[in-house]
C-alpha positions in Angstrom: 91.6 101.1 127.2 95.1 99.5 127.2 98.0 101.4 127.5 100.7 101.9 125.0 103.7 103.8 124.2 106.1 106.3 126.1 103.4 109.0 126.4 101.1 106.9 128.5 98.5 107.7 125.9 95.4 104.7 125.8 94.9 102.5 122.9 92.4 100.2 121.9 93.2 96.6 121.3 92.2 94.4 118.5 93.5 90.9 119.7 94.8 89.2 116.4 95.3 85.8 118.1 93.3 84.2 120.7 91.8 80.8 121.3 88.7 79.5 122.5 88.4 76.0 124.1 84.9 75.0 124.8 84.5 71.4 125.6 81.1 71.3 124.3 82.8 71.1 121.1 84.9 68.1 119.7 88.9 68.4 120.8 91.6 66.1 119.2 94.4 65.0 121.1 97.6 66.3 119.8 100.8 64.2 120.6 98.6 63.4 123.7 97.8 66.8 124.9 94.4 67.9 125.5 94.0 71.6 126.6 92.1 72.8 129.5 89.0 75.0 128.9 88.9 78.4 128.0 85.6 79.7 127.2 84.3 83.0 125.7 83.3 84.0 129.3 87.1 83.3 130.6 88.2 85.3 127.8 86.2 88.3 128.2 86.8 88.1 132.1 90.5 87.9 131.5 90.8 90.8 129.1 88.2 93.1 130.6 90.7 95.6 131.5 92.9 95.6 128.6 90.6 97.6 126.5 89.9 95.0 123.9 87.6 96.2 121.1 87.9 93.2 118.7 90.0 90.6 117.7 90.5 87.2 115.5 89.6 83.9 117.2 92.2 81.3 115.9 91.5 77.7 115.4 94.2 75.3 116.9 95.5 71.9 116.0 93.2 70.4 118.7 90.5 71.4 117.1 91.2 70.1 113.6 88.3 71.0 111.3 85.7 71.7 113.6 83.7 74.8 112.7 80.9 74.6 115.2 83.0 75.8 118.4 84.4 78.8 116.2 80.8 80.2 114.8 79.4 79.8 118.3 82.3 81.8 119.7 81.9 84.2 116.8 78.2 84.7 117.5 79.0 85.2 121.4 81.9 87.7 121.1 80.0 89.9 118.5 80.7 91.3 115.1 84.0 92.9 115.8 85.5 89.6 116.3 86.4 87.6 113.1 87.4 83.5 112.8 90.6 82.0 111.7 89.9 78.2 110.8 91.7 75.4 109.8 90.3 73.6 106.6 91.3 71.1 104.0 92.5 72.4 100.9 89.9 70.4 99.0 87.0 72.1 100.6 84.6 73.5 98.3 83.9 77.0 97.1 80.1 76.7 98.9 81.5 75.9 102.3 84.3 78.3 102.0 81.3 81.1 101.4 79.1 79.7 104.1 82.4 80.2 106.6 82.9 83.8 105.4 79.3 84.8 105.6 79.6 83.8 109.6 82.8 85.8 110.1 85.6 83.9 108.8 88.5 85.9 107.4 91.5 83.7 107.2 92.9 80.0 107.2 95.6 79.0 109.1 98.3 76.2 108.3 99.9 74.7 111.7 103.2 73.5 110.2 104.9 73.1 113.6 102.3 70.5 115.3 99.3 70.3 113.1 97.6 68.8 110.0 99.9 70.1 107.3 99.4 70.2 103.6 102.1 70.1 101.0 103.7 73.1 100.2 102.4 73.3 96.8 98.9 72.7 98.2 99.4 75.4 100.7 100.4 78.0 98.0 97.5 77.3 95.8 94.8 77.2 98.3 96.2 80.6 99.3 95.8 82.1 95.9 92.5 80.5 95.7 91.0 81.8 99.0 92.1 85.1 98.4 90.7 85.6 94.8 87.3 84.1 96.1 86.9 85.8 99.4 89.9 88.1 100.1 90.8 85.8 102.9 94.8 85.4 103.5 96.6 82.2 105.3 98.0 82.3 108.6 101.2 79.9 109.4 102.4 78.4 112.8 105.9 77.4 112.0 109.3 78.2 113.0 110.6 80.5 110.4 113.7 78.8 110.1 111.9 75.7 108.6 110.3 78.1 105.8 113.8 78.8 104.0 113.1 76.9 101.1 109.5 78.1 100.9 110.2 82.0 101.5 110.2 83.1 97.8 106.7 81.4 97.1 105.4 82.9 100.4 106.9 86.3 99.6 104.6 86.3 96.2 101.3 85.4 98.0 98.9 88.4 98.0 98.2 87.9 102.0 99.9 85.9 104.6 100.7 86.5 108.1 103.3 84.6 110.5 102.3 83.7 113.9 104.3 84.4 117.3 107.3 86.5 115.6 108.3 83.4 113.6 109.2 81.6 116.9 113.4 81.5 116.5 116.2 83.8 116.4 117.7 81.4 113.7 114.3 82.2 111.6 114.4 86.0 112.1 116.2 86.5 108.6 113.5 85.0 106.8 110.8 86.7 109.1 112.3 90.1 108.2 112.7 89.0 104.1 108.7 88.0 104.2 107.8 91.3 106.2 109.6 93.3 103.5 107.7 91.5 100.9 104.4 92.7 102.9 103.7 89.9 104.9 102.1 90.4 108.4 103.7 89.4 111.7 101.6 88.3 114.6 103.3 90.2 117.9 102.2 87.2 120.0 103.6 84.5 122.2 106.5 86.6 123.7 107.1 83.5 125.9 107.4 81.2 123.2 110.7 82.7 121.4 114.2 82.5 121.9 115.2 86.2 121.2 114.8 89.8 122.5 111.4 90.6 121.3 111.9 94.6 121.5 114.6 94.4 119.3 112.7 92.4 116.6 109.5 94.4 116.9 111.9 97.7 116.3 113.2 96.0 113.2 109.9 94.6 111.9 108.3 98.1 112.1 111.4 99.8 110.4 111.1 97.4 107.6 107.2 97.4 107.3 105.2 99.6 109.3 102.0 98.1 108.5 103.5 94.4 109.3 102.8 94.0 113.2 99.7 93.0 114.8 99.6 92.5 118.5 97.7 89.5 120.0 97.1 88.1 123.5 97.6 84.5 122.5 95.4 83.5 125.6 95.2 81.2 127.0 98.8 80.6 126.0 98.5 76.8 125.6 101.9 75.1 126.0 103.8 78.2 126.2 106.8 78.3 128.4 105.4 81.8 129.6 101.6 82.8 129.4 100.8 86.4 128.3 101.0 89.0 130.8 99.8 92.6 130.1 103.5 93.6 130.6 103.8 92.3 126.8 101.7 95.3 125.7 104.3 97.7 127.4 107.0 96.1 126.0 105.5 97.2 122.7 105.0 100.5 123.8 108.4 100.9 125.2 109.9 99.4 122.0 108.0 101.6 119.7 106.6 104.9 121.0 103.0 105.7 121.1 101.9 106.3 117.4 103.6 103.3 116.3 102.3 101.1 119.1 98.6 102.3 118.2 99.0 101.0 114.7 100.3 97.7 116.1 97.6 97.5 118.8 94.9 98.4 116.3 95.2 99.9 112.9 97.1 97.1 111.1 94.9 94.1 112.1 91.7 95.7 111.8 92.6 96.5 108.5 94.2 93.4 107.5 91.1 91.6 108.9 88.9 93.5 107.3 86.8 94.8 110.1 83.5 95.7 109.1 83.6 94.3 105.8 
C-alpha cells in the first residue's frame, strides 16, 4: 500500500485521475500533439508499488468522443475502476445509460485545450446527467478563467476541478468552489505555479471532503511527471487520518465505488 502521513501508516489509493492511451483506438491530434502510448499494462506496471485499489480513467482531449478505448480499459482494469468520459451535450439518454452500465461515472469538460461547450450548455448538461444518472462533471481549466462562471458552478449538485485549478491567481475561485461543495483533484503537481502543500492544507480546512488524489499518469505535457513523492507531500501536509480521506475515502465515495 501507499505511504501517507506523519505516522508512516499505509493507505490504499483510489487514483482519481489517470489516462490510458491505447494506439489501437482512435486518437485526435491536439494543436499538432499526439501522445505516446500508455496502455493498461503500462499503468499497472508503473503503479504496482503504490497500493492502487481503484481509480478513475479520464478521457483526454486527444481522445475526443471515442468511447471504445475507455470501455476496453475499464473491462481490463476491473470493477474498482470507473470512467470519466467526454460526450457532446446533445447525446441521448439511451447512450448515457449504456455508458453508465459500463462503469462511467462522470463527464469531463476540457476548457483549457479541448472540445468546449458554451457555459450555458455545460450548466444545463451538468444538471441533466446528475438527475438522470447521479453523474458529476469534471472541469479542466485554469480557475482564474472560471471567475465569471463560479456562482453557477457553486450551485451545481456535483462538480470537480482538475489539477488544483492550475494557477495561483485562480486559488480564490478554487477555494470558493470547495466551500460550496465542489471536489478538487490533488493531481498534476508539476502543472501548478504555487506551493502545493499550502493549497492542500487550506482546501482541507475549507472542506475535508473536497480533495481527491490522482497520479495524472502518464502526465502528458506536464512540466514535471508524477512522482511517488507527491503522495508524501500530501501526507506531510495533512497528517495520517486526513491523508486517508484524500487518498481513498473522498474519491471512493464521490465516484460511488461499488454502486
